[in-house]
VEXVEX-993568 format. One line per field, with one value per residue (C-alpha): residue number from 1; residue in three letters; x negated, y negated, z. Coordinates in steps of 0.001 Angstrom, whole numbers, plus 500000, padded with zeros to 6 digits. Each point is the difference from the previous one (the first is absolute). Layout:
REM VEXVEX-993568
num = NUM	...
residuo = ALA	...
X = X	...
Y = Y	...
Z = Z	...
END
This chain:
REM VEXVEX-993568
num = 1	2	3	4	5	6	7	8	9	10	11	12	13	14	15	16	17	18	19	20	21	22	23	24	25	26	27	28	29	30	31	32	33	34	35	36	37	38	39	40	41	42	43	44	45	46	47	48	49	50	51	52	53	54	55	56	57	58	59	60	61	62	63	64	65	66	67	68	69	70	71	72	73	74	75	76	77	78	79	80	81	82	83	84	85	86	87	88	89	90	91	92	93	94	95	96	97	98	99	100	101	102	103	104	105	106	107	108	109	110	111	112	113	114	115	116	117	118	119	120	121	122	123	124	125	126	127	128	129	130	131	132	133	134	135	136	137	138	139	140	141	142	143	144	145	146	147	148	149	150	151	152	153	154	155	156	157	158	159	160	161	162	163	164	165	166	167	168	169	170	171	172	173	174	175	176	177	178	179	180	181	182	183	184	185	186	187	188	189	190	191	192	193	194	195	196	197	198	199	200	201	202	203	204	205	206	207	208	209	210	211	212	213	214	215	216	217	218	219	220	221	222	223	224	225	226	227	228	229	230	231	232	233	234	235	236	237	238	239	240	241	242	243	244	245	246	247	248	249	250	251	252	253	254	255	256	257	258	259	260	261	262	263	264	265	266	267	268	269	270	271	272	273	274	275	276	277	278	279	280	281	282	283	284	285	286	287	288	289	290	291	292	293	294	295	296	297	298	299	300	301	302	303	304	305	306	307	308	309	310	311	312	313	314	315	316	317	318	319	320	321	322	323	324	325	326	327	328	329	330	331	332	333	334	335	336	337	338	339	340	341	342	343	344	345	346	347	348	349	350	351	352	353	354	355	356	357	358	359	360	361	362	363	364	365	366	367	368	369	370	371	372	373	374	375	376	377	378	379	380	381	382	383	384	385	386	387	388	389	390	391	392	393	394	395	396	397	398	399	400	401	402	403	404	405	406	407	408	409	410	411	412	413	414	415	416	417	418	419	420	421	422	423	424	425	426	427	428	429	430	431	432	433	434	435	436
residuo = UNK	UNK	UNK	UNK	UNK	UNK	UNK	UNK	UNK	UNK	UNK	UNK	UNK	UNK	UNK	UNK	UNK	UNK	UNK	UNK	UNK	UNK	UNK	UNK	UNK	UNK	UNK	UNK	UNK	UNK	UNK	UNK	UNK	UNK	UNK	UNK	UNK	UNK	UNK	UNK	UNK	UNK	UNK	UNK	UNK	UNK	UNK	UNK	UNK	UNK	UNK	UNK	UNK	UNK	UNK	UNK	UNK	UNK	UNK	UNK	UNK	UNK	UNK	UNK	UNK	UNK	UNK	UNK	UNK	UNK	UNK	UNK	UNK	UNK	UNK	UNK	UNK	UNK	UNK	UNK	UNK	UNK	UNK	UNK	UNK	UNK	UNK	UNK	UNK	UNK	UNK	UNK	UNK	UNK	UNK	UNK	UNK	UNK	UNK	UNK	UNK	UNK	UNK	UNK	UNK	UNK	UNK	UNK	UNK	UNK	UNK	UNK	UNK	UNK	UNK	UNK	UNK	UNK	UNK	UNK	UNK	UNK	UNK	UNK	UNK	UNK	UNK	UNK	UNK	UNK	UNK	UNK	UNK	UNK	UNK	UNK	UNK	UNK	UNK	UNK	UNK	UNK	UNK	UNK	UNK	UNK	UNK	UNK	UNK	UNK	UNK	UNK	UNK	UNK	UNK	UNK	UNK	UNK	UNK	UNK	UNK	UNK	UNK	UNK	UNK	UNK	UNK	UNK	UNK	UNK	UNK	UNK	UNK	UNK	UNK	UNK	UNK	UNK	UNK	UNK	UNK	UNK	UNK	UNK	UNK	UNK	UNK	UNK	UNK	UNK	UNK	UNK	UNK	UNK	UNK	UNK	UNK	UNK	UNK	UNK	UNK	UNK	UNK	UNK	UNK	UNK	UNK	UNK	UNK	UNK	UNK	UNK	UNK	UNK	UNK	UNK	UNK	UNK	UNK	UNK	UNK	UNK	UNK	UNK	UNK	UNK	UNK	UNK	UNK	UNK	UNK	UNK	UNK	UNK	UNK	UNK	UNK	UNK	UNK	UNK	UNK	UNK	UNK	UNK	UNK	UNK	UNK	UNK	UNK	UNK	UNK	UNK	UNK	UNK	UNK	UNK	UNK	UNK	UNK	UNK	UNK	UNK	UNK	UNK	UNK	UNK	UNK	UNK	UNK	UNK	UNK	UNK	UNK	UNK	UNK	UNK	UNK	UNK	UNK	UNK	UNK	UNK	UNK	UNK	UNK	UNK	UNK	UNK	UNK	UNK	UNK	UNK	UNK	UNK	UNK	UNK	UNK	UNK	UNK	UNK	UNK	UNK	UNK	UNK	UNK	UNK	UNK	UNK	UNK	UNK	UNK	UNK	UNK	UNK	UNK	UNK	UNK	UNK	UNK	UNK	UNK	UNK	UNK	UNK	UNK	UNK	UNK	UNK	UNK	UNK	UNK	UNK	UNK	UNK	UNK	UNK	UNK	UNK	UNK	UNK	UNK	UNK	UNK	UNK	UNK	UNK	UNK	UNK	UNK	UNK	UNK	UNK	UNK	UNK	UNK	UNK	UNK	UNK	UNK	UNK	UNK	UNK	UNK	UNK	UNK	UNK	UNK	UNK	UNK	UNK	UNK	UNK	UNK	UNK	UNK	UNK	UNK	UNK	UNK	UNK	UNK	UNK	UNK	UNK	UNK	UNK	UNK	UNK	UNK	UNK	UNK	UNK	UNK	UNK	UNK	UNK	UNK	UNK	UNK	UNK	UNK	UNK	UNK	UNK	UNK	UNK	UNK	UNK	UNK	UNK	UNK	UNK	UNK	UNK	UNK	UNK	UNK	UNK	UNK	UNK	UNK	UNK	UNK	UNK	UNK	UNK	UNK	UNK	UNK	UNK	UNK	UNK	UNK	UNK	UNK	UNK
X = 500000	497113	498688	503379	500390	496557	500600	503456	498593	497476	502573	502499	497425	499490	503759	500482	497248	501641	503321	498344	498149	503148	501912	497232	500283	503758	499478	497499	502435	502907	498300	496904	497719	496460	498506	502506	498606	496392	500757	501959	497803	496925	502243	501872	496797	498556	503179	500282	496316	500363	503075	498252	496950	502123	501846	496685	498764	503098	499723	496303	500788	502750	497695	497337	502527	501117	496418	499182	503046	499091	496544	501529	498228	501962	497085	500676	501560	500712	499250	503266	498481	501655	496802	498022	502378	502947	501553	500362	503658	499558	496971	501871	502813	497564	498290	503377	500676	496567	500723	503311	498322	497146	502472	501896	496719	499078	503337	499608	496529	501310	502781	497479	497750	502924	501070	496514	499748	503292	498711	496722	501609	502698	499704	500519	498031	501179	498921	501073	499890	500539	501872	496667	498724	497706	500036	500311	499620	499768	499845	497351	502367	500494	496253	499246	502204	497602	496762	499600	498826	501998	502782	500206	502084	502182	497727	497323	501987	500312	496876	501682	503467	501259	503577	499605	498518	502943	502541	498384	499940	503565	502033	502973	501499	502279	498521	498483	497632	497712	496651	497426	496287	496832	496854	497139	502414	502036	503480	502253	503728	501109	503485	499827	502537	500125	501515	499350	499070	498407	496523	497937	502243	499646	502519	498535	501216	499537	499168	499879	498224	500808	498245	502780	497626	498881	503562	501088	497024	500901	503611	498837	497836	502814	502429	497488	499177	503664	500530	496978	500832	503459	498708	497181	502326	502522	497434	498001	503113	500840	496528	498752	502202	499590	496229	499969	502429	498445	496545	501277	501672	496907	497908	502513	501873	498041	502748	501373	497303	502375	501457	496479	499192	503162	499189	496494	501501	502299	497046	497790	502836	500789	496275	499812	503022	498300	496974	502332	501602	496580	499263	503136	498779	496585	501582	502404	497807	496877	498653	499354	496492	497321	497838	496254	497339	497754	498166	501807	496816	500186	503479	499080	496991	502245	502452	497243	498708	503472	500501	498652	499598	498272	498774	502104	497920	500720	499355	500366	499833	500691	499708	498801	498111	500662	503796	501620	503483	502158	502229	500709	496958	501604	503094	498031	497729	503111	501098	496644	499821	503461	499214	496593	501364	502733	497405	497847	503015	501047	496571	499844	503492	499284	498914	498408	496221	498907	497600	502174	499442	501455	499445	500487	499699	500606	499972	501515	502572	500858	502416	497214	501710	497894	500942	498881	500545	499672	499969	499506	500046	501779	502883	503262	502566	503274	502502	502626	497371	498515	503446	500235	496463	500630	503305	499710	499893	499809	497239	499025	497477	500957	498674	500326	502032	500761	499255	496365	500651	503194	498126	497096	502317	501739	496659	498948	503363	499472	496722	501862	498672	501212	499161	500993	499319	498834	498677	501089	498432	498316	496582	500536	502337	499540	501470	499673	499679	500394	499142	500825
Y = 500000	497643	500486	499285	496747	498721	500650	498420	496937	499340	500295	497904	497252	499804	499905	497193	497990	500470	498823	496965	499016	500467	497743	497403	500000	499455	497073	498493	500327	498518	497296	499423	500423	500669	501412	502923	500887	499644	502321	502606	500598	501393	502177	501269	500895	501705	502012	501157	501005	502031	501816	500716	501266	502305	501213	500750	501901	502214	500547	500896	502463	501625	500185	501626	502613	500788	500537	502132	502210	500327	501210	502341	498091	499655	499118	496223	498096	496271	498068	499307	498344	496538	498678	500781	499262	497758	502820	502384	500849	500404	502245	501910	500666	501003	502431	501550	500399	501601	502442	501034	500508	501902	502345	500551	500780	502459	501773	500154	501493	502478	501029	500373	502112	502237	500237	501030	502477	501598	500223	501536	502732	500868	503509	498706	497681	496369	497203	496334	498973	496554	499618	499564	503367	498662	502273	497770	502854	503791	502388	502672	502775	498374	499444	503586	501313	498428	500268	496208	497742	497056	499502	496463	500529	502747	500149	501354	503268	500298	502200	502575	499687	497510	501076	499258	496543	499188	501120	497927	496955	500297	501697	497927	499740	502925	502127	503415	501756	503032	500725	502792	499244	502061	498558	501177	500547	502396	499926	497327	499791	496481	498707	496198	497562	496205	497122	496246	497787	496631	500512	496979	497763	502087	502194	503514	503537	502670	503186	503329	503090	503381	503201	502579	502901	500059	499735	502844	502076	499463	500978	503069	501086	499400	502111	502806	499968	500327	502701	502066	499802	501399	502611	501225	500279	502113	502203	500628	501039	502465	501387	500523	503045	501476	499887	501433	502871	501000	500074	502264	502372	500257	501080	502592	501504	502929	502305	497792	498892	498029	498211	499108	498625	497906	498654	499175	497941	498262	499296	498624	497850	498588	499428	497914	498030	499400	498597	497804	498691	499315	497902	497997	499538	498890	497272	498693	500298	498086	498685	496334	499126	499932	497248	499678	498081	501936	499480	500855	501702	502439	501221	500303	502153	502201	500473	500797	502718	501599	499843	501945	497867	502616	498429	496863	496841	497862	496267	498152	496201	498480	496218	498970	503139	499439	499712	500807	501469	499796	503015	503594	501809	503459	498800	498007	502981	501983	497253	499884	503811	500131	497313	501407	503557	498896	498206	503160	502168	497555	500302	503785	500562	498012	502340	497269	499907	496708	498462	500053	497287	498941	496436	498616	496217	497806	496263	497470	497597	496397	501182	501994	503231	502982	501155	503464	501246	503721	500733	502979	500626	503351	498808	498145	501199	500671	497198	502288	501238	496548	498714	502632	500639	498290	501807	502506	503666	499109	502051	501460	502384	503606	500195	496309	498714	496636	497995	498955	496603	499440	500520	497869	497098	500299	499957	496848	498374	500734	498082	497026	500626	501511	502766	499661	501373	496873	501480	503076	500407	502845	498500	498949	500743	497747	500053	496814	500253	496750	500014	496830
Z = 500000	500702	496476	498522	502016	499048	496329	500094	501879	497252	497270	501977	500403	496236	499415	502596	498358	496619	501421	501624	496845	497965	502444	499790	496242	500317	502381	497591	497140	502022	502078	497938	503028	498784	503167	499873	496596	501172	502927	498060	496947	501856	502191	496965	498185	503085	500662	496397	499888	503221	498705	496708	501886	502137	496929	498253	503049	499943	496232	500335	502774	497935	496990	502161	501208	496453	498814	503038	499390	496323	501073	502596	502797	503230	502268	500054	502895	500310	503155	501838	503079	500408	501542	496859	497146	499251	497895	502918	499404	496246	500568	502673	497508	497245	502391	500783	496270	499614	502849	498416	496607	501653	501708	496757	498238	502727	499640	496220	500338	502543	497616	497168	502208	500990	496367	498891	502882	498962	496424	501146	502092	497457	498590	496456	497737	500120	497660	499880	496344	498468	496657	498154	501306	502725	503054	503072	502469	499989	502927	500496	498902	496581	499597	500991	497171	497501	502025	499954	502813	498613	497438	498597	496821	498564	496938	502311	500004	496212	499593	502253	498458	497430	500684	503717	499286	497687	502610	502773	497725	498669	502752	501197	503494	500921	497190	500662	497630	500028	498417	500114	500009	500347	501516	502190	502887	497892	498523	501507	499373	500964	500708	499690	501479	500011	501983	499897	502970	500718	501449	501090	497948	496828	498190	499991	499375	502647	498107	501847	498687	501504	498977	500044	499344	503608	501264	497731	501124	503651	499351	498090	502915	502480	497956	499638	503684	500972	497394	501027	503707	499350	497573	502215	502970	498100	498259	503153	501888	497230	499330	503519	500804	496500	500229	503496	499304	496659	501571	502792	497561	497796	502975	501285	497050	498479	498788	497237	497577	497802	502967	501070	496559	500027	503404	498794	497197	502483	502240	497220	498689	503404	500560	496805	501163	503311	498181	497967	503174	501484	496917	500792	503523	498823	497896	502633	503084	499050	503308	500675	498747	502693	498563	500505	498047	497580	496735	496765	498769	502935	499144	496298	500911	502158	497141	497499	502300	499977	496219	497049	496874	497843	496751	500465	500293	503038	500164	503326	500280	503444	500187	502490	500959	503724	499649	503336	500422	503094	499577	501000	498623	499944	498150	497437	499391	499109	497574	498200	499855	498390	497411	499026	499924	497577	497859	499815	499124	497244	498408	500402	498584	496829	497201	497903	499734	501515	502472	503112	502588	503319	501220	503489	500269	503027	500684	502422	498529	500900	502713	501713	498941	498924	496497	498886	496439	499244	496261	497732	496243	500184	497836	500393	502523	498118	500567	501536	502453	500720	501002	502740	501212	503342	500503	502878	498865	496307	498387	496629	501558	500546	503540	500846	502941	498383	503136	499438	498400	502014	503276	498748	499182	503354	501849	498164	500771	503690	499637	498493	496480	496746	497525	496335	496567	498148	496757	498071	496568	498150	500729	503597	502905	503045	503482	502050	503757	502032	503697	501942
END
């Protein structure tokens, strides 16, 4: 209140002086008294100059605030001490305005931070795209799809997929489109949606990219797990007594040779069914990985000692050589054994005369994930087979269980990674293993 009174007193003084000088001018005009005019003119000039000066001070302060706001600088503060300035009340008011603007700015920044945090932790790729194709912001999930540390424009994605770049540039709000791409991560099947918002004062489109392959894979595993649990329960309940009784009869019945032979067939059949059920159990009861650190080279050496490559040439390229995994060593050994065993069998089953080779290459990508490619030149996998190779119990081998690749994929999923067939040609078949 003191500041207000001091400021009003100064302004009131100037107004009183203006009124007095105006009255003096009137008296001079009416009574033609010169000393009224001599008295009023200096006071009038002084009062007007003081008002102009105060007006200029306020304008300069407002101009300073505008420039500070434009430069995003809220560190200023005007002196509002009545003992130090005649513009205490004006400065006090300007400081209050600055505090309100500062609080609003803080809330905006807090909202932006929360918005970006939500984007970052979303389980889908999110990109904010301007009408000219400039990417204002992209979350880590979107960047990981394309193995990029930064996305600045949709054209940056054209080398990976021209169709995807066109969709991101042209998609309209409320539209939904799909596109398949293949890159070093593997095959991605995107569902793309769009909405428009105002972000930092700009009209942008929020584009979401969801890879439905992983979702479909998870649903597939869930269905198979439920199915195998039910199936194993029913089969085990039925087979257990058959196996037990037939085994007892075989050991005690000597007077009926044909009956014994029949029981032997029953026993062998039920034994095969038991093995089949155990395969179901192996697929559905993979234990939680017990992770420890170890060198990738160590597990490769272990696998090589368990495998017979014959005349097949083996090329191993691990970059860097001291790559360290944090995983369940036993489970990953099983995965590598399965993949290399399949590669050897593909080469051995091919009747063509060729220089058979198996390649194992490893490197660390931009997301710090370990990517291992296992390739062979044993010939293309038929399309109808390739579509089902990860399906549990699907096999083209006479004595195969059909769970090798299915179990391998499930193990890698439990480690947070993925296993895919990324190349299938006559000259090269490649499986990509990603361990996060």
